N, C-alpha and C positions, 0 to 999 in steps of 0.2 A: 210658473208652475205648470201651465198648459203648455207653453212652448218648449220646456224641458221634455215634457214626454214625447212631443212631435220630434224632438232633434233625437232622443232616444231610438224611437221607431224608425227615422231616416237612417240613423246608424246601423241599426240592427238590419235593416235591409241591405245596407252596403256590406256588412258581414257576410250574410246569407249569399249572397251575389259571389263574394271572395272565395267561400268555402265550397260553392257549387263548381267552380270552375278549378278548384286546386287538385294540383295531381302529385302525389308524394313523390319526391325524388330519391331514388334508392341506389346508394353507391356503396363502395367497399372503402373508402377513404377514411382513414384514422382522423380521430378529432384533434383539432389545433386551436380553435378559438370557440370560446362558449360565451353566451349572452345569457342575463338572467333578467326576469321580469318580476319584481316584487310589489306586494300590496301592503303599504306602511301599517294600515290597520291590523293585519295579520302576522306580518313578520318583518323586521326591519333592521337585521343585523347581516349586513354585506359581507363584513369580514369572514363570517362562517364560510361563505362561498369561496373567496379567495384564498383562504387556507386549504379548504378542499381541492380547487384547481391545483395547488402544489401538491398535495398528497397523491394526485392523480397524475403527476409529472406534466401538466398542462401548464406551461410557463409562458405563454404568448402574453406580450403588452396589449394586445388587442381585445383582452376580455373586457366585457362591458356588463355593468349592473345598472338598471333602472327602476325606480321606485314610483309607483303612483300614490300620490297624497290626495285624499279626498278633500282637503282645505284649500280653497282658492286663495287664501290669505297667507298660507305658509312662506315664509322668507328665509328658510334656513340652508345651510349647505352640508347637512349631514351625509347626504348620500351624493355619489358620483354625478348622477344626472336623476332629475326628479321631474315629473309632470303632474298636473292638476287638470280637472275637469275644463277649465277654461282654455285649455291647450287644444280642445277639439271643437270643430265646426259641425255643419249640417254634411250628411251624404259623405261621411268617412274623412273629411278634410281634416288634415292635422296642421295646428296653427303654431308649431314649435319647430324650429329649425333642426336643434339636436335630435328632437324626436323622430322627425322625418329621416334623417341621416341612420337612426339606429334601426328604423325599418327597412331601409333600402340597403343595409349592410348585409353581406351574405355570411351568416355565422353557420359554423357546423353543426351546433346545437343550441337551441332556445329552450331554457328552464323557465316555464311560467309557473312560479312557485306563489300560487295562491289558491284558496280554496271557494271564497265567496266572489263570484265572478261579477263584473260591472260591465256595460258597455264597452268603456274606455279600456279595460284589460283586455277584452276579447277583441276589440277593434286592433290593438297593436300585435296581438298573437296571429291573428287571422291575415294580417297586412305584411307579416314578417317574411323575409325572403330566406328565413333558416333553413338548413336541409333536413334537421330533425327537430321536431318540435314534442317535448317533455311536459306533462303537466300535471295537476293533482286533482282536477275537477272532472267529473264524470257528467255535468249539466250539459255539455254539448261536445260529444266525442269527436265531432269533425275535425276540431280544433287542433288535435294531437295527433302523433303518430303512436306515442307511448305515454300511458296514463299510470301514474303511481299514485294510488288512493290511499295517503296518509294525511293526517292532519298537519297543518304549516308548523306547529309546534314540536313536531316529532322528527326534528331534523337529522337525527343520526340514523334513524330507520330509512328515511328518504334518501340519504348518502350511500348506505349499504345497498340498497335496491338499486339505485341507479347505477353503481359501479358493476352490479351483478349483470344488469341486463346490457350495459355498455360492452362488458367482457363477452358477453352470448352473442351479441351483434358483431363481434370483432371490430369495435369501433376505439379501444384502447390499445 
């Protein structure tokens, strides 16, 4: 228990370091590839996002949806990619190859679709190389370029607002 607290503090220091040197990349490029980061405790229907991407005419096969599962013993394959707390080490180290590839890939948009932040979710969001980061939570506004403050269960409101803001930003 004490080690877990030290590990979380270590990872939070790493997140703060990443966010202090982060520079927002502003460009006029249209969106082609989108990534979604879900928390299984709050929302776990990845098909909603796949249909939404089709509605927006975003048909790239490179879209990714990863899910954080807070249970280390989870052994399912309901989601395309999932990770657990055991996939994280000290000082921001990632112990999962698929997750590291997700972080290193440059997406046009990363949607961090969770309200209850955990150090693991924040670490992925902060480490991601995405050009535009969209989130739901206002707990640490440094993580995101655009915050749509809705409950994760209100997916229809989120989809409507995201489309509106992406049109305003001339990304669609």
